[in-house]
N, C-alpha and C positions, 0 to 999 in steps of 0.2 A: 504494500500500500504506500503510495507516494504522498508527498506533503499536500498536494492539491486534493486528493481523495480524503485525507484526514480533515482538511479544512471544510470540505463539503459536508462530511458527516457531522462535524461539530456544529456547523450552521443549521443542519437539519434538526439536530437534537435541541438546539436553542429555540428554533421555531416551534417544535413540539411542546416545549416547556411553556412558551408564551401562549400557545393554544390552551394549555391546561389552566394557566392563570386567568385567561379570558373567560373560561367556563366556571370559575370559582364564585362568581357573583359577589365580589367584594363589597363591603359596606363603603359608604362615602368617606368615613374616617380612614379606613384602610387605604383607600385610593389616594387620599391626600398624604397620608404618612409614608406610603410606600410607592408613590407614583412611578411613572416610567423610568425616571432617572434615579430613583431612590434606592430600593433594596434589590439585590440580584434576584432573578427569578427563582433559582433553586432555594434560596433562603426564604423567600416569600411563601413558596409552596410548603416548606417545612413549618413556618409559623402558623399557617392556616390549618395544616393537619394536626399540629400540636393543640391548637385551640379546639378543634373538633374532638380530639381524644379527651380533653378535659370535660367537654360537654357530655360525652358518652359516659365517662366515669361518674359525673354528677347525676345523670339520669339513672344509671344503674344503682346508685346509692339512694334513689328515690328523692333527690333534691328537685326543686322546681326551678327552672331556668327562666329568668325574666330578662329580656333584652330591651334596654332603653336606648333609643337612638340619641347619640351625642349631638347630632346636628340640630335637633329640635330644641327650641327654647320656650320656656313657659311664657304665656301671654300675661301682660300686667293686669292685675285685678282692679 
């Protein structure tokens, strides 16, 4: 395998990883914090999977998961 073939394979895998990230349906906060120039794709996928693992463990322990969007602000009374 020559250098060009390795480069093509590397680009192919990077594109596959980007496709995975696009399918993750990240929250607005995650998109802002880890935008296209922020977190490397492999690290971002790991962060999301770790978060999902925590949610699964909490649900198995019969905890109730409440998600509060951080982008929403309470309206003044």
